[in-house]
C-alpha positions in Angstrom: -13.7 24.4 -4.7 -10.0 24.5 -4.2 -7.7 27.0 -6.0 -4.0 27.2 -6.6 -1.4 28.8 -9.0 -0.6 26.8 -12.1 1.4 27.3 -15.3 0.0 29.1 -18.3 1.0 28.1 -21.9 4.1 30.3 -21.6 5.3 28.5 -18.5 4.5 31.4 -16.1 2.9 31.0 -12.7 0.3 33.6 -13.4 -2.7 31.4 -13.9 -5.2 30.3 -11.1 -6.3 26.7 -11.5 -9.1 25.2 -9.6 -10.9 21.9 -8.9 -14.4 21.3 -7.7 -14.1 18.4 -5.4 -16.8 16.9 -3.2 -14.7 15.9 -0.2 -17.7 14.0 1.2 -17.2 11.4 -1.5 -13.5 11.2 -1.1 -12.2 8.4 1.1 -9.9 10.1 3.8 -6.4 8.8 3.7 -4.5 8.1 7.0 -1.4 10.0 5.6 -3.2 13.4 5.5 -3.1 13.9 9.3 0.6 13.0 9.5 1.6 15.3 6.6 -0.5 18.3 7.8 1.3 18.1 11.1 4.5 18.9 9.2 3.2 21.9 7.2 5.5 24.3 9.0 8.5 22.0 8.6 10.9 22.7 5.7 11.5 19.0 4.9 10.5 17.9 1.4 7.4 15.7 1.6 7.9 12.8 -0.7 4.8 10.7 -1.4 5.4 7.5 -3.2 2.9 5.0 -4.5 1.5 3.1 -7.5 -0.2 4.9 -10.4 -3.8 5.9 -9.7 -3.8 5.0 -6.1 -4.9 8.5 -5.1 -1.6 10.5 -4.9 -3.1 13.5 -6.8 -6.2 13.4 -4.7 -4.0 13.3 -1.6 -2.3 16.5 -2.8 -5.7 18.1 -3.3 -6.7 17.1 0.2 -3.5 18.7 1.5 -4.2 21.9 -0.5 -7.7 21.9 1.0 -6.2 21.7 4.5 -4.0 24.6 3.7 -6.8 26.8 2.4 -8.9 25.9 5.5 -6.0 27.1 7.7 -6.0 30.4 5.9 -3.4 30.0 3.2 -4.4 31.8 0.0 -4.4 30.3 -3.5 -1.6 32.7 -4.5 0.6 30.9 -2.0 0.0 27.4 -3.5 1.8 26.2 -6.6 0.8 23.0 -8.3 2.2 21.2 -11.4 1.7 17.8 -12.8 4.8 16.7 -14.7 2.8 13.9 -16.5 1.1 16.7 -18.5 3.9 19.2 -19.1 6.4 19.6 -21.9 10.1 20.5 -21.6 9.8 23.8 -19.7 13.1 25.4 -18.9 12.4 26.0 -15.2 12.2 22.3 -14.6 15.7 21.7 -15.9 17.3 24.1 -13.4 15.9 24.6 -9.8 17.5 28.1 -9.7 15.1 29.2 -12.5 12.1 27.8 -10.7 13.0 29.3 -7.4 13.6 32.7 -9.0 10.3 32.5 -10.8 8.5 31.8 -7.5 10.3 34.5 -5.7 9.2 37.0 -8.5 5.6 35.9 -8.1 5.3 35.9 -4.3 5.4 38.7 -1.8 8.7 39.1 -0.1 9.3 36.5 2.6 5.9 34.9 2.1 5.7 31.2 2.8 4.6 29.2 -0.3 3.7 25.6 -0.9 4.9 23.9 -4.0 3.2 20.6 -5.2 4.9 18.6 -7.9 3.0 15.5 -9.2 5.0 12.6 -10.7 8.4 14.0 -9.9 10.1 10.9 -11.4 9.5 12.5 -14.8 12.4 14.8 -14.1 15.9 13.6 -15.3 17.4 14.2 -11.8 14.5 14.6 -9.3 16.8 14.3 -6.3 19.1 17.0 -7.4 16.2 19.2 -8.4 14.4 18.9 -5.1 17.7 19.4 -3.2 18.3 22.5 -5.2 14.9 24.0 -4.2 15.5 23.0 -0.6 18.9 24.6 -0.5 18.2 27.6 -2.6 14.8 28.7 -1.4 13.6 30.1 1.9 10.0 29.5 3.0 9.1 27.1 0.2 7.5 23.9 1.4 7.7 21.2 -1.3 5.4 18.2 -1.7 6.4 15.7 -4.5 4.7 12.5 -5.6 6.2 9.6 -7.6 5.0 6.2 -9.0 8.2 4.2 -8.8 10.0 3.7 -5.5 13.0 2.2 -7.4 13.5 5.3 -9.5 12.6 7.8 -6.8 14.8 6.2 -4.1 17.8 5.7 -6.5 17.5 9.3 -7.7 16.8 11.0 -4.4 18.6 9.1 -1.7 22.0 10.7 -2.2 20.6 14.2 -2.4 17.7 14.3 0.1 19.3 12.6 3.1 18.1 14.6 6.1 16.0 16.8 3.9 12.9 14.7 3.3 10.0 13.0 5.0 8.7 9.9 3.1 5.2 8.6 2.9 4.0 5.5 1.1 0.5 5.6 -0.4 -1.2 2.4 -1.5 -4.6 1.6 -2.8 -7.3 2.1 -0.1 -6.9 -0.1 3.0 -9.8 -2.0 4.5 -9.7 0.3 7.5 -9.8 3.4 5.4 -12.8 2.2 3.4 -14.8 1.1 6.6 -14.0 4.5 8.2 -15.4 6.3 5.2 -18.6 4.2 5.2 -19.0 5.1 8.9 -21.1 2.1 9.8 -18.9 0.7 12.5 -18.5 2.6 15.9 -15.1 4.1 16.1 -15.0 3.2 19.8 -14.6 -0.5 19.0 -11.0 0.1 18.2 -10.4 1.1 21.8 -11.4 -2.4 23.1 -8.7 -5.1 23.1 -9.6 -8.7 22.4 -9.0 -10.5 25.7 -10.7 -12.9 28.1 -12.9 -10.2 29.6 -14.2 -9.0 26.2 -14.7 -12.3 24.3 -18.5 -12.1 24.7 -18.6 -8.5 23.7 -16.7 -9.4 20.5 -19.1 -12.2 19.8 -21.9 -9.7 20.0 -20.1 -7.4 17.7 -19.8 -10.2 15.2 -23.6 -10.7 15.3 -24.2 -7.0 14.8 -21.5 -6.1 12.2 -20.0 -9.3 11.0 -22.2 -9.7 7.9 -21.4 -6.1 6.7 -17.7 -6.5 7.3 -17.7 -9.9 5.5 -19.5 -8.3 2.5 -16.8 -5.5 2.2 -14.1 -8.1 2.6 -15.5 -10.2 -0.2 -15.7 -7.1 -2.5 -12.1 -6.0 -1.7 -10.8 -9.6 -2.1 -12.2 -9.6 -5.7 -11.9 -6.0 -6.8 -9.2 -4.6 -4.6 -8.8 -1.1 -3.2 -8.0 1.3 -6.0 -10.2 4.4 -5.4 -11.7 4.5 -8.9 -12.5 0.8 -8.8 -14.2 0.9 -5.3 -16.3 3.9 -6.2 -17.3 2.6 -9.7 -21.0 2.3 -10.4 -21.1 -1.5 -10.9 -18.8 -4.5 -11.3 -18.4 -4.0 -15.1 -17.3 -0.5 -14.5 -14.8 -1.8 -11.8 -13.3 -4.2 -14.3 -13.0 -1.4 -16.9 -11.2 0.8 -14.3 -8.8 -2.1 -13.5 -8.1 -2.5 -17.2 -7.3 1.2 -17.5 -5.1 1.2 -14.4 -3.1 -1.8 -15.7 -2.7 -0.6 -19.3 -1.7 2.9 -18.1 0.9 1.3 -15.8 2.4 -0.9 -18.5 2.5 1.9 -21.1 3.6 4.8 -19.0 5.7 3.3 -16.3 7.0 0.0 -17.6 7.5 0.7 -21.3 8.0 4.4 -21.7 9.6 5.3 -18.4 11.5 2.2 -17.2 12.3 1.2 -20.8 11.3 -2.5 -20.5 12.0 -3.9 -23.9 10.3 -7.3 -23.7 6.8 -6.2 -22.8 5.3 -9.5 -23.7 7.6 -11.4 -21.3 6.8 -8.8 -18.6 3.0 -9.3 -19.1 3.4 -13.0 -19.0 5.4 -12.8 -15.8 2.6 -10.9 -14.2 0.1 -13.6 -15.1 2.4 -16.4 -13.9 3.0 -14.6 -10.5 -0.8 -13.9 -10.2 -1.5 -17.6 -10.6 1.0 -18.3 -7.8 -0.2 -15.9 -5.1 0.6 -17.2 -1.7 3.0 -19.8 -3.1 6.8 -20.1 -3.1 8.6 -18.5 -6.0 10.6 -20.8 -8.2 12.6 -18.6 -10.6 14.0 -21.5 -12.6 10.4 -22.8 -13.2 9.3 -19.3 -14.2 12.2 -18.9 -16.7 11.2 -22.2 -18.3 7.5 -21.1 -18.5 8.4 -17.8 -20.1 11.3 -19.0 -22.3 13.4 -16.3 -20.7 16.5 -16.1 -18.5 17.2 -15.5 -14.9 18.6 -12.0 -15.3 15.5 -10.8 -17.2 13.0 -12.5 -14.8 14.8 -11.1 -11.7 14.9 -7.6 -13.2 11.2 -7.7 -14.1 10.3 -9.0 -10.7 12.2 -6.2 -9.0 10.3 -3.7 -11.2 7.0 -5.2 -10.1 8.0 -4.8 -6.5 9.4 -1.3 -6.8 6.3 -0.1 -8.7 4.0 -1.5 -6.0 2.4 -4.3 -8.1 3.9 -7.3 -6.3 5.4 -8.1 -3.0 7.8 -11.0 -2.0 7.7 -12.3 1.5 10.9 -13.7 3.0 11.1 -16.8 5.2 11.3 -16.7 9.0 14.6 -18.3 9.6 16.0 -19.9 12.8 19.0 -22.1 13.1 17.2 -25.3 12.2 18.3 -27.3 9.2 14.8 -28.5 8.2 13.5 -25.0 7.4 13.0 -23.4 4.0 15.3 -20.4 4.1 15.9 -18.8 0.7 12.6 -18.9 -1.2 10.1 -16.0 -1.1 6.3 -16.2 -1.3 4.6 -14.1 -3.9 1.8 -11.6 -3.2 0.1 -8.8 -5.1 -0.3 -5.4 -3.5 -3.9 -5.2 -4.8 -6.3 -8.1 -5.1 -8.1 -6.4 -8.0 -5.0 -6.2 -10.2 -4.2 -9.8 -9.3 -7.7 -10.9 -10.4 -7.5 -8.7 -13.5 -4.2 -10.5 -14.5 -5.9 -13.9 -14.4 -9.3 -12.5 -15.7 -11.3 -13.9 -12.8 -14.0 -11.7 -11.1 -16.6 -14.2 -9.9 -17.8 -14.0 -6.3 -15.3 -15.0 -3.6 -17.4 -17.9 -2.2 -17.6 -19.5 -5.7 -13.8 -19.6 -6.3 -11.2 -22.3 -5.9 -8.6 -19.7 -4.9 -10.7 -18.2 -2.1 -8.1 -19.0 0.6 -5.3 -17.5 -1.5 -7.3 -14.3 -2.1 -8.0 -13.8 1.7 -4.4 -14.5 2.5 -3.3 -12.0 -0.1 -5.8 -9.4 1.3 -4.4 -10.0 4.8 -0.9 -9.4 3.5 -1.8 -6.1 1.8 -3.5 -4.8 4.9 -0.5 -5.7 7.1 1.6 -3.7 4.7 -0.7 -0.8 3.9 -2.2 -0.1 7.3 0.4 -1.3 9.7 3.5 -0.5 7.7 4.9 -4.1 8.1 7.1 -5.7 5.5 10.5 -7.2 5.1 11.9 -6.4 8.5 8.8 -7.5 10.5 6.7 -9.8 8.3 7.6 -13.4 7.2 6.3 -16.8 6.5 7.5 -20.1 7.9 7.9 -23.4 6.3 9.7 -26.6 7.1 11.2 -28.9 4.5 8.6 -31.5 5.6 5.8 -29.2 4.5 4.6 -27.6 7.7 3.8 -24.0 7.0 2.6 -20.8 8.8 1.1 -18.2 6.6 2.6 -15.2 8.4 5.0 -14.6 11.3 5.1 -11.1 12.8 8.3 -10.0 14.4 7.4 -7.8 17.4 10.5 -7.7 19.6 9.0 -5.1 22.0 5.7 -7.1 22.3 7.0 -10.5 23.2 9.0 -11.7 20.2 7.0 -13.3 17.4 3.3 -13.9 16.6 2.4 -16.7 14.1 -0.8 -16.1 12.0 -2.6 -18.9 10.4 -5.5 -18.1 8.0 -8.6 -20.3 7.3 -11.3 -19.1 5.0 -13.9 -21.4 6.5 -15.5 -21.9 9.9 -13.3 -22.9 12.9 -13.9 -24.8 16.1 -12.1 -24.3 19.4 -9.2 -26.6 19.8 -9.0 -27.7 16.2 -5.7 -26.2 15.1 -3.7 -27.5 12.1 -0.7 -29.8 12.5 1.5 -27.0 11.1 0.2 -24.6 13.7 0.9 -27.0 16.5 4.4 -27.7 15.1 5.3 -24.0 15.1 4.0 -23.6 18.7 5.9 -26.7 19.9 9.2 -25.4 18.3 9.1 -21.7 19.1 6.7 -21.4 22.1 5.5 -17.8 21.2 3.5 -16.0 23.9 0.7 -15.3 21.5 -0.7 -16.7 18.2 -3.5 -15.8 15.9 -5.9 -18.2 14.1 -7.9 -16.3 11.5 -11.2 -17.9 10.4 -14.7 -17.1 9.1 -16.6 -16.0 12.2 -15.3 -17.3 15.5 -14.0 -15.2 18.5 -12.3 -17.4 21.0 -9.2 -17.6 23.2 -7.5 -20.7 24.5 -4.2 -21.6 26.0 -2.0 -24.1 24.2 1.0 -24.9 26.4 2.9 -21.6 26.7 0.9 -19.9 23.9 -2.3 -17.9 24.1 -4.1 -18.6 20.8 -6.6 -15.9 19.6 -9.3 -17.0 17.2 -10.3 -13.9 15.2 -12.7 -13.6 12.2 -10.8 -12.6 9.1 -12.8 -9.4 8.5 -12.2 -8.1 12.0 -8.5 -8.7 11.7 -8.5 -6.8 8.4 -10.1 -3.8 10.3 -7.9 -3.7 13.4 -4.9 -5.8 12.5 -2.5 -7.2 15.2 -3.4 -4.1 17.3 -6.5 -6.0 18.4 -4.4 -8.1 20.8 -1.3 -6.0 21.2 -1.0 -3.2 23.9 
């Protein structure tokens, strides 16, 4: 049971709210440890992520950590702006600060949690006002739209905030929660001396990891979806998440007028996961124009539904340079958009789903995106799924993904073309179940099963 101050019907902080949460059933989030380490900092903690990815649960985890450390419920203030009317103290930060000062003991440090802060007309100015006016008030705020939050807070919170991005559960977070894989495995790098050990790990744990990968490739990582009782319940949860997103964020909040065009765009992009985006073709399919399609694509990105991967560009004329590849930030929502939930091994888009899952894990667990993560394609059709930019680790690392079995020495022509042109020190060839290392000219090629890469990422080979 966790307790905190909340508002009564008159808008006064004199009510004690509570939640009975079984933390044993809650999947721990990696952001908790980072944020708890800043409890005594005065910076505003801004937590941004898609609707229903677990932001409120994260706030409850933080409140729990505060109470464990000895903070009393009277020092903790919580408000969900999704469920509140037009209360005066949320129009003027001075009124809220005064109200908190009247309620707390003189000089006492308090912790203010504001859920869905983008509901405020000027969230940046409001949070800045609390930061500047108040002493010993630590603010935690969540938001569902990075576009709205950033545009409305950047000017006001420069130097005053610490920003965390919360996505649906990562593969690593879920596996850690299941606690079926020894944590000590993460301490062992994949290198020549450990190849046989990793092959043994595959025999011991590979089947389990593959099963989890298949489930997440189809149903994604939203907490309510993963913890649902059965597959039908998972699909119902995905429907609720998407409908809530469209109604509350897209139509009501972001004021998207052409909701049918928006919904059709989601379906078109879902069908093109892993492919290059052709906006002219999309405009033709939707009967819309470039301005509208671009605007709606930006909304999908900034509300954490879709991601667009840029090309890795050198000075060669034969490379694709301007087109982006399309991915979804959650496989479950992607599959909901195309209404396909059959088992991974029975699907024609199996390879695309695994590629999309690798993309989401690189973004969610490793924080990689536009400045570090790319794809590469020549105008002749040679393509590498991902290129990691790691300047402090030897330059670039190409990653090729194969959903099926692999054999040592049998790399694709595209993979060889990239190695011949760029001569990277390391390259990764993801596959169904093979651990192997071989030298190809100047490049050390690491064959790694997809499910192990999802668990440990590029850290498996990087120092």
